[in-house]
C-alpha positions as CSV (number, residue, x, y, z in Angstrom):
1,M,-5.7,-79.8,73.1
2,S,-6.0,-76.5,75.1
3,S,-8.0,-73.3,73.9
4,V,-4.9,-71.2,73.4
5,E,-3.4,-74.0,71.3
6,R,-6.5,-74.1,69.3
7,L,-6.4,-70.5,68.5
8,F,-2.6,-70.8,67.6
9,D,-2.9,-73.5,65.4
10,G,-6.0,-72.1,63.6
11,T,-8.6,-74.2,64.7
12,V,-10.7,-71.4,66.0
13,I,-10.3,-69.1,63.1
14,R,-11.2,-71.8,60.5
15,K,-14.1,-72.6,62.3
16,A,-15.2,-68.6,62.6
17,W,-14.8,-68.3,59.0
18,H,-17.1,-71.3,58.6
19,L,-19.9,-69.6,60.4
20,P,-23.4,-69.8,58.8
21,A,-24.6,-66.9,56.8
22,T,-27.0,-65.8,59.3
23,E,-24.5,-65.7,61.8
24,W,-22.4,-63.5,59.7
25,R,-25.6,-61.4,59.0
26,Y,-26.1,-60.7,62.8
27,L,-22.6,-60.3,63.5
28,G,-22.4,-57.5,60.7
29,I,-25.6,-56.0,61.9
30,S,-24.4,-55.8,65.2
31,S,-21.1,-54.2,64.4
32,A,-22.9,-51.6,62.0
33,A,-25.6,-50.6,64.8
34,L,-22.7,-50.3,67.3
35,L,-20.9,-48.0,65.2
36,G,-23.6,-46.0,64.4
37,I,-24.1,-45.4,68.2
38,V,-20.5,-44.2,68.6
39,L,-20.6,-41.9,65.6
40,I,-24.1,-40.6,66.9
41,I,-22.7,-40.1,70.5
42,N,-19.4,-38.5,69.2
43,W,-21.3,-36.0,67.0
44,G,-23.6,-35.3,70.2
45,Y,-20.7,-34.3,72.0
46,A,-18.9,-32.5,69.4
47,V,-22.2,-30.1,69.3
48,F,-22.1,-30.1,73.2
49,L,-18.7,-28.9,73.0
50,T,-19.6,-25.9,70.8
51,R,-21.3,-24.7,74.3
52,Y,-19.2,-26.0,77.0
53,E,-15.8,-26.4,77.6
54,A,-13.8,-27.2,80.8
55,N,-10.3,-27.0,79.5
56,F,-9.7,-23.1,79.5
57,G,-6.6,-23.1,77.6
58,K,-8.5,-25.1,74.8
59,Y,-11.0,-22.0,74.5
60,Q,-8.1,-19.7,74.6
61,V,-6.5,-21.1,71.8
62,D,-9.7,-21.7,69.5
63,Y,-10.5,-17.8,70.5
64,K,-7.4,-16.6,69.7
65,W,-6.8,-18.3,66.3
66,S,-10.6,-17.3,65.4
67,L,-9.6,-13.8,65.6
68,I,-6.7,-13.9,63.3
69,Q,-8.7,-15.8,61.1
70,Q,-11.6,-13.6,60.7
71,P,-11.4,-11.5,57.7
72,D,-12.0,-8.3,59.4
73,R,-9.2,-8.5,61.7
74,E,-6.4,-7.1,59.9
75,C,-4.3,-4.6,62.2
76,Q,-1.3,-2.6,62.2
77,V,0.0,-4.0,65.7
78,L,0.0,-8.0,66.0
79,I,0.6,-9.0,69.6
80,L,1.8,-12.5,70.1
81,G,3.2,-14.5,73.0
82,D,1.9,-16.2,76.4
83,S,-0.2,-15.6,79.0
84,S,1.6,-12.6,80.7
85,G,0.6,-11.0,77.2
86,D,-3.0,-11.9,77.3
87,Q,-3.6,-10.4,80.3
88,G,-0.6,-7.5,80.1
89,V,-1.4,-5.6,76.8
90,V,-4.7,-3.5,76.1
91,P,-5.0,-3.0,72.7
92,E,-7.7,-0.2,72.6
93,I,-4.4,1.7,74.8
94,I,-2.5,1.0,71.9
95,Y,-4.7,2.6,69.7
96,K,-5.5,5.6,71.8
97,N,-1.5,6.3,72.4
98,T,-0.3,5.3,69.1
99,G,-3.3,5.8,66.3
100,L,-2.1,2.2,65.4
101,T,-4.8,-0.8,65.4
102,A,-3.6,-3.7,67.4
103,L,-5.1,-7.4,68.1
104,N,-4.1,-9.3,71.1
105,T,-3.6,-12.8,69.9
106,C,-1.5,-14.2,73.1
107,T,-2.2,-17.4,74.3
108,F,-0.2,-19.5,77.0
109,G,3.3,-20.4,77.8
110,D,3.4,-24.2,77.3
111,L,3.3,-23.6,73.5
112,L,6.5,-21.6,73.5
113,L,7.1,-19.8,70.3
114,V,5.9,-22.3,68.2
115,D,2.3,-21.0,68.4
116,D,3.8,-17.7,67.7
117,V,5.2,-18.8,64.1
118,W,2.2,-20.9,63.2
119,M,-0.2,-18.0,63.9
120,L,2.1,-15.2,62.3
121,E,2.1,-17.7,59.0
122,R,-1.9,-18.1,59.0
123,Y,-2.1,-14.0,59.4
124,L,-0.3,-13.5,56.8
125,E,-1.9,-15.8,54.5
126,L,-5.2,-14.3,55.1
127,H,-4.2,-10.4,55.8
128,Q,-1.7,-7.6,54.6
129,P,1.3,-7.5,56.9
130,P,1.2,-5.6,60.0
131,R,3.4,-2.8,60.7
132,Y,4.5,-4.3,63.9
133,L,4.8,-7.4,65.5
134,V,5.2,-7.1,69.3
135,L,6.0,-10.4,71.1
136,V,5.5,-10.5,74.7
137,H,6.8,-13.7,76.5
138,V,7.9,-14.0,80.6
139,Y,11.7,-14.8,80.9
140,D,11.5,-18.6,81.5
141,I,9.7,-19.6,78.2
142,W,13.0,-18.9,76.3
143,S,14.7,-21.6,78.0
144,R,12.0,-24.3,77.7
145,G,12.3,-27.0,75.1
146,N,9.1,-29.1,75.3
147,P,6.2,-27.6,74.0
148,E,2.5,-29.2,75.2
149,T,2.2,-30.7,71.9
150,G,-1.4,-31.9,72.9
151,S,-2.1,-28.4,73.1
152,L,-0.6,-27.6,69.9
153,Q,-2.3,-30.2,68.2
154,Q,-5.7,-28.9,69.1
155,I,-4.9,-25.8,67.1
156,P,-8.3,-25.4,64.7
157,L,-6.3,-25.7,61.1
158,S,-7.8,-28.1,58.2
159,I,-5.2,-30.3,57.5
160,A,-4.3,-28.6,54.4
161,S,-3.5,-25.6,56.3
162,W,-1.1,-27.7,58.5
163,R,0.9,-28.8,55.8
164,Q,1.8,-25.3,55.1
165,R,3.0,-24.5,58.5
166,S,6.8,-24.4,59.2
167,S,8.0,-28.1,60.7
168,L,10.2,-26.9,63.4
169,G,11.2,-30.3,63.5
170,L,7.5,-31.3,64.8
171,I,4.9,-31.8,62.2
172,D,5.1,-35.2,60.5
173,W,2.9,-37.8,59.6
174,K,2.2,-38.8,63.0
175,W,1.6,-35.4,63.9
176,L,-1.1,-34.8,61.2
177,G,-2.5,-38.2,62.0
178,Q,-3.1,-37.0,65.5
179,V,-4.6,-33.9,64.5
180,W,-6.9,-35.9,62.4
181,L,-8.0,-38.3,65.1
182,N,-8.4,-35.1,67.7
183,Q,-10.6,-33.3,65.1
184,Q,-12.7,-36.6,64.0
185,L,-13.0,-38.2,67.6
186,P,-13.4,-35.2,70.0
187,I,-15.2,-37.8,72.6
188,I,-11.9,-39.3,72.8
189,S,-9.2,-36.5,72.4
190,R,-11.3,-33.9,74.7
191,R,-12.3,-36.4,77.3
192,Y,-11.5,-33.6,80.1
193,T,-14.6,-31.7,80.0
194,L,-16.7,-34.9,79.7
195,D,-14.7,-36.1,82.9
196,M,-15.3,-32.6,84.6
197,F,-19.1,-32.9,83.7
198,R,-19.6,-36.3,85.1
199,K,-17.8,-35.1,88.3
200,D,-20.1,-32.3,88.9
201,P,-22.8,-31.4,86.4
202,F,-24.1,-28.6,88.6
203,V,-21.1,-26.8,88.8
204,F,-20.1,-27.5,85.2
205,F,-23.0,-25.5,83.7
206,D,-22.0,-22.6,85.6
207,E,-18.3,-22.7,85.4
208,Y,-17.5,-23.8,82.0
209,S,-19.9,-22.4,79.5
210,I,-18.2,-20.9,76.3
211,T,-20.5,-17.9,76.8
212,R,-19.1,-17.5,80.5
213,H,-15.3,-17.9,78.8
214,A,-16.2,-15.1,76.3
215,Q,-17.1,-12.6,78.6
216,R,-13.5,-12.4,80.2
217,Y,-12.3,-11.0,76.9
218,D,-12.8,-8.0,75.0
219,S,-13.4,-7.7,71.1
220,F,-9.6,-7.0,70.8
221,G,-8.3,-10.1,72.7
222,F,-7.4,-8.5,76.0
223,R,-8.4,-10.6,79.2
224,A,-8.2,-8.4,82.5
225,C,-6.9,-10.2,85.7
226,Q,-9.4,-8.7,88.3
227,E,-7.7,-9.6,91.6
228,A,-4.0,-9.3,93.1
229,M,-3.1,-12.2,94.9
230,P,0.4,-11.1,96.9
231,E,0.9,-14.2,98.8
232,M,0.6,-16.1,95.9
233,V,3.1,-13.9,94.0
234,R,5.5,-14.4,97.2
235,K,5.7,-18.2,96.5
236,D,5.6,-18.1,92.9
237,R,8.5,-15.6,93.4
238,E,10.4,-18.1,95.6
239,D,9.7,-20.9,92.8
240,H,11.1,-18.6,90.3
241,L,14.2,-17.7,92.4
242,E,15.1,-21.3,92.9
243,Q,14.9,-22.4,89.5
244,L,17.0,-19.3,88.3
245,K,19.6,-21.0,90.7
246,E,19.4,-24.2,88.8
247,Q,19.2,-22.6,85.2
248,K,21.4,-24.3,82.7
249,E,19.8,-23.4,79.7
250,T,19.1,-19.8,78.4
251,L,17.7,-20.4,74.7
252,S,16.4,-23.6,73.7
253,D,17.0,-24.9,70.1
254,L,13.3,-25.0,69.5
255,N,12.7,-21.8,70.6
256,R,15.8,-20.3,68.9
257,S,14.6,-22.2,65.4
258,A,11.2,-20.5,66.0
259,F,12.6,-17.1,66.8
260,A,14.9,-17.3,63.9
261,R,11.6,-18.0,61.9
262,L,9.8,-15.1,63.4
263,V,12.9,-13.1,62.3
264,D,12.7,-14.1,59.1
265,L,9.1,-13.5,58.3
266,C,9.3,-10.1,59.6
267,Q,12.3,-9.3,57.3
268,Q,10.6,-11.0,54.0
269,N,7.4,-8.9,54.9
270,Q,9.0,-5.6,56.2
271,I,7.4,-6.1,59.8
272,R,9.1,-4.3,62.5
273,L,9.8,-6.6,65.3
274,V,9.7,-5.5,68.9
275,V,10.3,-7.9,71.9
276,F,9.2,-7.3,75.3
277,N,9.8,-9.1,78.6
278,S,6.5,-9.6,80.3
279,P,5.5,-7.3,83.4
280,L,7.3,-8.7,86.1
281,D,7.1,-8.9,90.1
282,A,9.8,-5.9,91.2
283,E,11.6,-8.0,93.7
284,L,12.2,-10.9,91.1
285,A,13.2,-8.4,88.6
286,G,15.9,-6.7,91.0
287,S,17.2,-9.9,92.0
288,D,20.8,-11.0,90.8
289,S,19.8,-14.2,89.5
290,F,17.5,-12.9,87.1
291,Q,19.4,-10.0,86.2
292,E,22.1,-12.6,85.1
293,Y,20.0,-14.7,83.3
294,S,18.0,-11.8,81.4
295,A,21.7,-10.2,80.3
296,R,22.5,-13.7,78.8
297,L,19.1,-14.1,77.1
298,R,19.2,-10.6,75.5
299,S,22.6,-10.9,74.0
300,L,21.7,-14.3,72.4
301,L,18.6,-12.6,71.1
302,N,20.3,-9.8,70.0
303,I,22.6,-12.2,67.6
304,E,19.6,-13.7,66.1
305,V,18.0,-9.7,65.1
306,K,21.2,-8.3,64.1
307,Q,19.8,-8.3,60.6
308,L,16.9,-6.2,61.4
309,P,16.9,-2.3,60.3
310,L,15.7,-1.4,63.9
311,D,16.6,-2.5,67.5
312,A,14.1,-5.2,68.2
313,I,14.9,-6.2,71.8
314,V,13.8,-3.9,74.7
315,D,16.2,-4.3,77.3
316,E,13.8,-2.5,79.9
317,I,12.0,-4.6,82.4
318,F,8.4,-3.2,83.3
319,K,8.5,-3.7,87.3
320,V,5.2,-4.5,89.3
321,S,4.3,-4.3,92.9
322,P,2.8,-7.9,94.6
323,S,-0.3,-5.4,95.0
324,E,-0.9,-5.7,91.5
325,L,0.0,-9.0,90.5
326,E,-1.7,-12.4,90.2
327,R,1.5,-13.9,89.7
328,V,5.0,-13.1,89.2
329,D,4.2,-12.2,85.5
330,H,0.2,-11.6,85.6
331,V,-1.0,-8.1,86.3
332,T,-4.1,-6.6,87.2
333,R,-6.0,-4.3,85.0
334,P,-4.7,-1.1,86.1
335,A,-0.9,-2.4,85.8
336,A,-2.0,-3.9,82.3
337,E,-2.9,-0.3,81.3
338,R,0.3,1.3,82.6
339,Y,2.5,-1.6,80.8
340,T,0.5,-1.0,77.7
341,M,1.6,2.6,78.1
342,F,5.3,1.5,78.3
343,V,4.6,-0.7,74.9
344,A,3.1,2.3,73.4
345,E,5.7,4.5,74.3
346,K,8.3,1.9,72.7
347,L,6.3,2.0,69.6
348,N,5.9,5.5,69.4
349,E,10.0,6.3,69.8
350,L,10.2,3.5,66.7
351,E,7.9,5.5,64.8
352,R,9.9,8.6,65.1
353,R,12.9,7.2,64.3
354,A,11.9,5.8,61.1
355,P,8.4,6.7,60.3
356,S,8.6,5.5,56.5
357,L,10.3,1.8,57.0
358,N,7.0,0.2,55.8
């Protein structure tokens, strides 16, 4: 009889169960020692990750969520959105021009509007409602229906807090199980940082320290883009124009559900919702294909906000020259300051129209 046949007829298993007691003890001690070594390595890596992170998106999510969960971070203007808002809206300029305190908690586009919903829900659990919710997204986010679930599952929330988030068709027992594993086993869930360390340790310590990442942000969540890249903008524009030609969907079901939830939360808490398109490359913004897509999107979003007391969708597009762009929707500091003035002017208009709405 072959070894495979003995295994399937139970011969090998029966012999294993009849191992001498000393061998069982040896097996138990070896297994416990191996588990202990793995846990120690996992703990050490978790400590390492408090000082170094190669995945900037992970750092960005952690940082922005930490802002809203600090007890002294209550604000009058809460800014949510993607990386175009992260690098486009300067809270200090909003305060100087409106007298309203502001906090920039924008993350990045692959999280779609899902992150916006969960962040607003968490903010409202910890603070009084803001006077304004400013939403800043680049136009092509709205049509996307597949968020980066791996990044969403890395949001720093306890399992108990996760249970209080709107499901949006995403959160179930499998989701919570993956979140738990991510939190308990960073050596598996955050392997990218380890891989980058192994690839080039000397570059790693210089490029990926948490301290270096933190220096990119001011104390209100704004991250400045320092260098314009006109050639990259040109290539980026060409890609966007090609995508617009093939664009079939304007507003995905997931983003529609998430936006409806944001509208409900604003209505329930008397928050003034104001939706801005990101700053955008002037040539792309002036193209016929963009104009057609933008008109369809505004029409769909206006249907969702019709029950709100003020106009929530800002139609005007803030156009920027390639000489002040890193990508078609990522602006350098001077353009970000002007874009923020544009946002502040809209907020002042709303204040004049309805100063005592909430």
